[in-house]
C-alpha positions in Angstrom: -35.6 -10.0 19.9 -32.3 -11.0 21.4 -30.7 -7.6 20.2 -33.3 -5.1 21.4 -33.4 -3.0 24.5 -35.8 -2.1 26.8 -36.0 1.8 28.0 -35.8 2.4 31.6 -39.3 1.7 33.3 -40.9 0.5 30.1 -41.8 -2.8 28.8 -41.9 -2.3 25.0 -38.7 -3.4 23.2 -37.2 -0.7 21.1 -34.9 -1.8 18.1 -31.3 -0.9 18.2 -30.2 2.5 16.3 -30.4 2.1 12.7 -27.1 1.2 11.2 -25.3 0.0 14.4 -24.2 -3.3 15.3 -23.0 -5.0 18.6 -19.4 -5.5 18.3 -18.1 -5.6 21.9 -20.0 -8.2 24.4 -20.7 -7.1 27.8 -18.0 -9.3 29.3 -15.2 -7.9 27.1 -16.4 -4.2 28.0 -16.3 -5.2 31.8 -12.9 -6.7 31.7 -11.5 -3.7 29.5 -12.7 -1.1 31.9 -12.1 -3.2 34.9 -8.3 -3.4 33.9 -8.3 0.3 33.4 -9.8 0.9 36.7 -7.3 -1.5 38.5 -4.3 0.0 36.6 -5.2 3.4 37.9 -5.9 2.2 41.2 -2.5 0.5 41.2 -0.7 3.8 40.0 -2.4 6.1 42.3 -1.9 3.9 45.5 1.9 3.0 44.6 4.0 3.6 47.7 0.9 5.0 49.5 -1.6 2.3 50.4 0.1 -1.1 49.9 -2.9 -3.3 50.5 -4.7 -1.3 47.8 -1.9 -1.4 45.4 -1.4 -5.3 45.8 -5.2 -5.8 45.5 -5.1 -3.7 42.1 -2.3 -5.7 40.9 -4.0 -9.1 41.7 -7.2 -7.7 40.0 -5.1 -7.3 36.9 -3.7 -10.7 36.8 -7.2 -12.1 37.2 -8.6 -10.0 34.6 -6.0 -10.3 32.0 -6.3 -14.0 32.5 -10.1 -14.0 32.1 -9.3 -11.8 29.1 -7.0 -14.4 27.7 -9.7 -17.1 28.1 -12.2 -15.0 26.6 -9.9 -14.4 23.6 -10.1 -18.1 23.0 -13.7 -19.0 23.5 -15.6 -15.4 23.6 -17.6 -13.6 21.1 -16.3 -13.2 17.6 -14.6 -9.9 17.9 -13.1 -10.9 21.3 -11.4 -13.9 19.9 -7.7 -13.5 19.2 -8.1 -15.0 15.8 -10.3 -12.0 15.1 -7.5 -9.2 15.9 -4.2 -10.7 16.6 -2.2 -9.3 13.6 0.6 -10.7 11.6 3.9 -8.5 11.3 3.3 -7.7 7.7 -0.4 -6.9 8.2 0.5 -4.7 11.2 3.2 -2.9 9.1 1.0 -2.3 6.1 -1.7 -1.1 8.4 0.5 1.4 9.9 1.8 2.8 6.7 -1.8 3.2 5.4 -2.5 5.1 8.9 0.4 7.3 8.4 -0.8 8.0 5.0 -4.4 8.4 6.3 -5.7 5.8 4.2 -6.2 3.0 6.7 -9.3 0.6 6.3 -11.8 0.9 9.1 -12.3 -2.6 11.1 -15.4 -3.3 12.8 -13.3 -5.1 15.5 -9.9 -4.2 16.4 -7.8 -2.8 13.6 -4.0 -4.4 13.4 -2.6 -1.6 15.6 -5.3 -2.0 18.1 -5.0 -5.4 18.2 -0.9 -5.3 18.7 -1.5 -2.9 21.2 -4.0 -4.9 23.3 -1.6 -7.9 23.4 1.4 -5.5 24.4 -0.5 -4.0 27.1 -1.6 -7.5 28.6 1.9 -8.5 28.7 3.1 -5.2 30.0 0.4 -5.3 32.8 1.1 -8.9 33.6 4.9 -8.4 33.8 4.5 -5.5 35.8 2.3 -7.3 38.4 4.4 -10.6 38.5 7.4 -8.1 39.2 5.2 -6.4 41.9 4.3 -9.8 43.5 8.2 -10.8 43.5 9.0 -7.6 45.3 6.3 -8.1 47.8 6.8 -11.8 48.3 10.2 -12.6 47.3 11.2 -16.1 46.1 14.3 -17.2 48.2 16.8 -17.7 45.4 15.8 -14.1 44.3 16.1 -12.3 47.6 19.6 -10.8 46.5 18.0 -9.2 43.3 15.1 -7.4 45.4 16.2 -3.9 44.8 16.7 -4.8 40.8 13.1 -6.5 41.0 11.7 -3.3 42.4 13.5 -1.0 39.9 12.3 -3.1 37.0 8.6 -3.2 38.5 8.6 0.5 38.5 10.2 0.9 35.0 7.6 -1.3 33.7 4.8 0.3 35.3 5.9 3.6 33.8 6.4 2.0 30.5 3.0 0.5 30.8 1.5 4.1 31.5 3.4 5.3 28.0 1.5 2.2 26.4 -1.8 3.4 27.8 -1.1 6.8 26.5 -0.5 5.4 23.1 -3.5 3.4 23.2 -5.8 6.5 24.2 -4.0 8.4 21.3 -4.6 5.5 18.7 -8.1 5.5 19.7 -8.5 9.1 19.2 -6.8 9.1 15.8 -8.9 6.1 14.9 -12.1 7.8 15.7 -11.1 11.0 14.0 -10.0 9.2 10.8 -13.2 6.9 10.6 -15.6 9.4 12.0 -16.8 7.4 14.8 -16.6 7.6 18.7 -14.6 4.5 19.7 -14.8 5.3 23.4 -18.5 5.2 23.3 -18.5 2.0 21.5 -16.6 0.6 24.3 -19.2 1.8 26.4 -22.1 0.8 24.6 -20.8 -2.2 22.8 -22.1 -0.9 19.5 -20.5 0.3 16.1 -21.5 1.7 13.0 -22.3 -1.2 10.7 -19.8 -1.6 7.7 
């Protein structure tokens, strides 16, 4: 009964939809959408409301840190061992994707895994540079303008990565005829 859900206001368990399996656990989904909301908040508050911008950056650092921990001890599809691709595996997947023959993966596909890792490093780099511009280390004060520019360039690059991530999700959704954004809301995907 652990995988059954209760309809609102009723006490009778309803089995999950036939052919669906739980892939994304609640903490992973909360972290995913929390990072997305924090990045959007940081982007929209840049140079406008510095306290909100800074809080969003600190939230990103905390959530990416939590996601890294969850990548070591979390559920099976949350673990790095499930989705961190090898270089050869990533290239083979991209070749198959271009040919529209990429295999469906229950968890992250190799491109999705590589994108997740890239996004987390870009987000951490952006937030770290933001902190260094806000709270400069004494030896780095002469480089303050450079750090501000690097923070802005990395933030813009991260925005490009977000666009690529969304595009990849849409391409995979179409290729495999499944709603990947919905699966990140519900935690469920079609069984293999």
